[in-house]
C-alpha positions as CSV (number, residue, x, y, z in Angstrom):
1,M,93.5,148.5,32.6
2,S,96.2,148.2,35.3
3,K,99.8,148.6,34.0
4,H,103.0,147.3,35.9
5,G,105.7,150.2,37.0
6,K,109.1,150.3,36.1
7,K,110.6,147.5,38.7
8,Y,108.1,145.2,37.0
9,I,109.4,146.1,33.6
10,E,113.0,145.8,34.1
11,A,112.4,142.3,35.9
12,A,110.3,141.4,32.9
13,K,113.1,141.8,30.5
14,K,115.5,139.6,32.1
15,V,113.4,136.4,31.7
16,D,112.1,135.1,28.4
17,A,108.6,134.2,28.2
18,D,108.7,132.1,24.9
19,R,111.2,129.6,27.1
20,E,110.5,126.2,29.5
21,Y,113.4,126.8,32.1
22,S,114.4,123.9,34.8
23,L,113.7,124.2,38.2
24,A,116.4,125.3,39.7
25,E,117.4,127.5,37.2
26,A,113.5,129.3,36.6
27,V,114.4,129.7,41.4
28,D,117.5,131.3,40.7
29,I,116.2,133.9,38.2
30,I,112.9,134.5,41.1
31,K,115.6,135.3,43.9
32,K,117.7,137.9,41.3
33,I,114.8,139.6,39.8
34,S,112.6,140.1,43.0
35,Y,112.5,143.6,43.9
36,T,110.1,144.0,46.9
37,K,111.7,145.2,50.7
38,F,110.0,142.2,52.6
39,D,110.2,138.1,52.3
40,S,108.7,137.7,49.4
41,S,106.6,134.4,48.9
42,L,107.2,131.9,46.2
43,E,104.4,130.8,44.4
44,G,103.7,127.5,42.3
45,H,101.0,127.7,39.7
46,F,100.1,124.3,38.0
47,N,97.9,124.2,35.4
48,I,96.1,120.6,35.4
49,K,93.9,118.7,32.7
50,Y,91.2,116.8,34.2
51,K,86.6,116.6,33.6
52,S,86.4,117.8,36.6
53,V,88.2,120.6,38.5
54,Q,86.6,120.7,41.7
55,N,87.7,116.7,42.5
56,I,92.1,118.2,42.1
57,R,92.7,118.4,45.6
58,G,94.7,117.0,48.2
59,N,97.6,117.8,51.3
60,F,100.9,117.2,51.5
61,Q,104.0,118.0,53.4
62,L,106.2,120.5,52.3
63,P,110.1,119.2,53.2
64,H,111.0,122.9,53.9
65,G,107.9,124.2,54.9
66,T,106.1,127.9,53.7
67,G,107.9,130.3,56.1
68,K,104.8,131.7,56.8
69,Q,103.8,131.4,60.6
70,I,100.7,129.0,60.7
71,K,98.1,130.1,63.2
72,V,96.1,126.8,64.0
73,L,92.5,126.8,65.6
74,V,91.2,123.6,67.2
75,F,87.9,122.9,68.4
76,A,88.1,120.0,71.1
77,K,87.8,119.9,74.9
78,G,88.9,118.4,78.2
79,E,92.4,116.6,77.7
80,K,92.2,116.5,73.9
81,A,92.1,120.6,74.1
82,E,95.2,120.3,76.9
83,E,96.9,118.2,73.7
84,A,96.5,120.8,71.4
85,K,97.4,123.2,73.2
86,Q,100.9,121.5,73.8
87,A,101.1,120.8,70.3
88,G,101.5,124.2,69.4
89,A,97.5,125.5,68.7
90,D,97.4,128.8,68.7
91,Y,93.5,129.0,69.5
92,V,91.5,126.3,71.6
93,G,88.1,125.8,73.2
94,D,84.1,124.7,72.6
95,S,81.7,126.5,72.5
96,E,82.7,129.9,73.5
97,L,85.5,129.7,70.5
98,I,82.4,128.6,68.4
99,A,80.3,131.2,69.2
100,K,83.0,133.8,67.9
101,V,83.8,132.4,64.7
102,S,80.2,131.8,64.1
103,E,80.1,136.1,64.5
104,G,82.8,136.1,61.4
105,W,86.3,135.7,63.0
106,V,88.7,134.0,60.5
107,D,91.6,135.3,61.9
108,Y,93.5,131.9,61.4
109,D,94.8,129.0,59.1
110,F,94.0,125.9,59.4
111,V,90.6,124.3,61.7
112,V,90.7,121.0,63.3
113,S,87.8,119.7,65.3
114,T,87.4,116.0,67.0
115,P,84.8,114.2,66.2
116,D,82.3,114.9,69.1
117,L,82.1,118.4,68.6
118,M,81.3,118.1,64.7
119,K,77.5,118.7,64.6
120,D,77.9,122.4,66.3
121,V,81.1,122.5,63.9
122,G,79.1,121.9,61.1
123,K,76.8,125.0,61.3
124,L,80.0,127.3,61.0
125,G,79.5,126.3,57.6
126,P,79.0,130.5,56.3
127,V,81.8,131.3,57.8
128,L,84.5,128.3,57.3
129,G,83.0,127.4,54.2
130,K,83.8,130.1,52.4
131,K,87.0,130.9,53.2
132,G,87.9,127.1,52.8
133,L,88.1,126.6,56.5
134,M,86.0,123.7,57.6
135,P,87.6,120.8,58.9
136,K,86.9,117.0,57.3
137,P,87.6,113.7,58.0
138,K,89.8,113.3,54.8
139,S,91.8,116.1,55.5
140,G,92.6,114.9,58.7
141,T,90.9,117.5,60.4
142,V,87.9,115.6,61.7
143,T,90.3,113.5,64.5
144,Q,90.9,112.7,68.1
145,E,95.0,112.6,67.2
146,V,94.7,116.5,67.5
147,G,97.9,117.0,68.5
148,N,99.9,114.9,65.3
149,I,97.5,116.9,63.1
150,V,98.6,120.4,64.8
151,K,102.4,119.8,64.8
152,E,102.2,118.6,60.9
153,L,100.0,122.0,60.2
154,K,102.5,124.1,62.0
155,S,105.8,122.2,60.1
156,G,104.3,122.7,56.9
157,R,101.4,120.6,55.9
158,V,100.0,122.1,52.5
159,E,96.1,121.5,51.4
160,Y,95.8,122.3,47.9
161,R,92.4,122.8,45.4
162,A,91.9,124.0,41.8
163,D,89.9,127.1,41.1
164,K,87.5,126.9,38.4
165,S,90.0,127.3,35.1
166,G,91.7,123.7,36.9
167,V,94.8,125.6,37.9
168,V,96.5,125.0,41.5
169,H,97.9,128.3,43.0
170,L,100.2,127.3,46.2
171,A,102.7,129.1,48.3
172,V,105.8,126.8,48.7
173,G,108.2,128.9,50.7
174,R,110.2,132.3,50.7
175,L,112.9,133.7,48.3
176,S,114.9,134.0,51.8
177,F,115.3,130.1,51.6
178,S,118.1,128.6,49.5
179,V,117.8,127.5,45.8
180,D,117.9,124.1,47.3
181,Q,115.5,124.0,50.0
182,L,113.1,126.2,47.4
183,V,113.4,123.3,44.4
184,A,113.1,120.3,46.8
185,N,109.5,122.3,48.0
186,V,108.5,122.9,44.6
187,T,109.6,119.8,43.6
188,S,107.6,117.8,46.7
189,A,104.2,120.3,45.4
190,F,105.0,118.8,41.8
191,A,105.1,115.2,42.6
192,S,102.1,115.0,45.6
193,I,99.8,116.7,42.7
194,M,100.8,114.0,40.7
195,K,100.3,111.4,42.7
196,D,97.1,112.0,43.5
197,K,96.2,112.0,39.7
198,P,92.7,111.0,39.5
199,G,92.9,107.1,37.9
200,D,90.5,108.3,35.1
201,A,93.2,111.3,34.0
202,K,94.1,110.8,30.4
203,G,96.8,112.1,29.1
204,D,99.5,114.9,30.6
205,Y,98.2,115.9,33.7
206,I,99.7,118.9,34.9
207,V,100.6,120.9,31.5
208,S,102.1,123.5,32.3
209,A,103.1,124.8,35.5
210,Y,104.7,128.3,36.5
211,I,106.7,129.6,39.3
212,A,107.0,133.7,40.7
213,G,107.5,135.4,43.4
214,T,105.5,138.2,45.2
215,M,105.2,141.2,42.3
216,T,107.0,139.4,40.3
217,P,107.2,138.2,36.3
218,S,106.3,134.2,36.6
219,V,109.2,131.5,34.9
220,K,107.3,129.2,32.9
221,L,108.7,125.5,33.7
222,N,109.8,122.2,31.6
223,V,107.4,120.2,33.1
224,K,109.1,117.2,31.1
225,E,112.2,117.1,33.1
226,M,110.6,117.0,36.5
227,R,107.7,114.4,35.3
């Protein structure tokens, strides 16, 4: 059984595990108790109550981005390939790129494809499907508007889905961000998940929420104040 180190234990003493904190106060605490030597991520964990957790998914734009350098791969050719490159896509191509991915290469965060290439891209399910990277029309990643979607993804668009226990885990910024920026990002994430609430969901949808920095204890949020 693993044990937490001394720094974590000292940080945990500064968090009241039985208290629900306001978002601004929770962010401020996380920034103060973080002890990593690198620029840690701030993570949001939203516990959702719904009968079909596999249907809890969506996407939204973080107002201040994630702070992470996003790598976007685009399957396109001709003018659309050039459009993707101009928009800042990291990897662009068609048959040769498809072959490379089929061999197990996954060094990217999002995948976009033009509709005409999906017949071949669809065969990459064993690689892309396992990582949740397969382009989908509903998420806007199967499109002719490759330039627009690349810019969205690069500027902080986040895709989310619940795990098997109904919890959505998200990176919502870096601890080098200001308190106001992190509050805005978490608020946006919370509001977006609530907006995607299925019509047949009864009672409270997000029943609890926590934020934590990389390697820090989590801080429970007062979700009633956020609704």
